[in-house]
C-alpha positions in Angstrom: -10.4 -1.6 -6.9 -7.4 -0.6 -9.3 -9.6 2.2 -10.9 -10.0 3.6 -6.7 -6.5 3.3 -6.8 -5.8 5.2 -9.9 -7.7 7.8 -8.3 -6.1 7.6 -5.3 -2.6 8.6 -6.4 -3.8 11.2 -8.5 -5.4 13.0 -5.7 -2.6 12.2 -3.9 0.2 13.5 -6.0 -1.9 16.6 -6.5 -2.3 16.8 -3.0 1.8 16.5 -2.5 2.3 18.9 -5.4 0.2 21.4 -3.7 2.1 21.1 -0.4 5.6 21.5 -1.7 4.5 24.8 -3.8 2.8 26.2 -0.8 5.8 24.8 1.8 8.2 26.7 -0.6 6.2 30.2 -1.0 5.2 30.2 3.1 9.2 29.7 4.1 10.5 32.6 1.5 8.3 35.1 2.2 9.3 33.6 5.7 6.2 32.4 7.4 6.4 29.1 7.2 3.2 26.9 8.0 4.8 24.2 10.5 2.3 21.6 9.8 3.2 20.7 6.0 6.0 19.0 5.9 4.6 16.4 8.5 1.3 16.1 6.3 3.7 15.7 2.9 5.9 13.4 4.8 2.3 11.5 5.2 1.0 11.9 1.6 4.3 9.7 0.6 3.5 7.0 2.4 0.1 7.0 1.6 1.5 7.3 -2.2 4.0 4.5 -1.4 2.0 1.8 -0.5 -1.6 2.4 -2.6 1.0 2.8 -5.7 2.5 -0.8 -4.2 -0.5 -2.2 -4.7 -1.1 -0.8 -7.9 2.2 -1.8 -9.1 1.6 -5.2 -8.1 -1.7 -5.7 -10.4 0.0 -4.4 -13.1 3.2 -6.3 -13.0 5.3 -4.1 -12.7 7.2 -5.0 -9.4 10.4 -6.1 -9.1 11.6 -9.2 -10.8 15.3 -11.0 -11.2 15.0 -12.7 -14.6 19.1 -13.8 -14.4 18.1 -17.5 -14.2 14.3 -17.6 -14.7 15.0 -16.6 -18.3 17.2 -19.5 -18.4 14.9 -21.9 -17.9 11.9 -24.3 -20.1 9.0 -22.6 -20.7 7.0 -24.3 -18.1 9.8 -24.2 -15.6 9.4 -20.0 -16.2 5.2 -20.7 -15.9 6.5 -22.4 -12.6 8.8 -19.6 -11.5 6.4 -17.5 -11.9 3.5 -19.2 -10.5 5.4 -19.3 -7.2 6.9 -15.6 -7.1 2.9 -14.5 -7.6 2.0 -17.4 -4.8 4.9 -15.7 -2.8 2.8 -12.0 -3.3 -0.3 -13.6 -2.0 1.9 -15.4 1.4 3.0 -11.9 2.0 0.1 -10.1 1.4 -1.8 -13.0 3.7 1.2 -12.8 6.4 1.2 -8.7 6.4 -3.1 -8.4 7.1 -2.2 -11.4 10.0 0.7 -8.9 11.4 -2.0 -5.6 11.2 -5.1 -7.7 12.9 -2.8 -8.4 15.8 -1.0 -4.6 15.9 -4.6 -2.7 15.0 -6.1 -5.2 17.7 -9.6 -4.6 16.2 -11.4 -7.4 18.3 -9.4 -6.2 21.4 -10.6 -2.6 21.0 -13.9 -3.8 21.3 -13.3 -6.2 24.1 -12.9 -3.0 25.6 -15.9 -0.7 24.7 -13.9 0.8 22.1 -12.1 3.0 25.1 -8.7 3.4 23.5 -7.1 3.9 26.8 -8.8 1.0 28.2 -6.7 -1.3 25.5 -4.3 0.8 26.2 -4.5 -0.4 30.1 -5.0 -4.0 29.4 -2.7 -4.5 25.9 0.1 -2.0 26.1 -1.2 -1.3 22.6 -1.2 2.5 22.2 -1.7 3.1 19.1 -5.3 4.5 19.4 -4.0 7.2 22.2 -0.7 8.5 20.2 -1.4 11.7 18.0 0.9 12.6 15.1 3.0 15.8 16.7 2.5 18.7 14.6 -0.7 17.8 12.9 -2.1 16.0 15.8 -4.2 13.6 14.3 -4.9 9.9 15.2 -1.9 7.7 14.2 -3.9 4.9 13.5 -5.8 7.1 10.4 -2.3 7.2 9.4 -1.4 3.5 9.4 -4.3 2.6 8.1 -2.6 2.4 5.2 -0.7 -0.1 5.8 -4.0 -2.9 6.7 -5.2 -1.5 3.0 -2.4 -2.2 1.4 -2.2 -5.5 2.8 -5.5 -6.7 1.8 -5.4 -4.7 -1.9 -2.5 -6.7 -2.8 -3.4 -9.9 -1.9 -6.3 -9.0 -4.0 -4.4 -8.0 -6.7 -1.9 -11.1 -6.4 -4.7 -13.2 -6.2 -6.0 -12.1 -9.7 -2.7 -12.2 -11.0 -2.1 -15.8 -10.0 -5.9 -16.7 -11.4 -4.1 -15.6 -14.8 -0.6 -17.3 -14.2 -2.5 -20.4 -13.7 -4.5 -19.9 -16.6 -8.0 -20.1 -15.0 -9.0 -16.9 -16.0 -7.8 -14.9 -19.1 -5.9 -12.4 -18.7 -8.0 -8.9 -18.0 -6.7 -5.9 -20.2 -6.9 -2.9 -17.3 -8.2 0.4 -18.0 -7.1 3.6 -17.1 -3.4 2.6 -17.4 -1.4 3.1 -21.0 1.7 0.2 -20.9 2.8 -1.8 -23.5 4.6 -4.9 -23.2 8.0 -3.4 -22.7 6.8 -1.7 -19.1 5.8 -4.6 -17.6 9.0 -7.1 -15.9 7.4 -9.0 -14.4 
């Protein structure tokens, strides 16, 4: 999963760079392409969520250690397991929220008719479109459930390592030193 996230991050970074360069060139030549701004914004959103998930597995997420570094080794481990457990709880809560918001069961009951679902539930997610690209908004919003599931999986992997139920796995494709990780 982490290897796929790495490839997605690289691809999105290249795409974002290309979009911004094309935007600069076309604006400078007085022929701006109006949809590039919106696609660059969506590219940054996807980069943010995919990157946050990868950072969770790499243990590069934020950690405040002012209190925990003063604890005994046993209590530090308890605090680390608790913090990692909270990441998993957050991921599961986000999955549940995405299921309620995207309502795939309701969409199936409506015969995959977005207008019928909107009429019955006032959930207009599947009928709305983006402003300039005219893409279905649900496609753009898919980053949230993908992020929630991948962050939960990464959190569970970290939790198993923190509980010493599995050995810590060296992560391929990411050159990190011990100093790079904060959590």
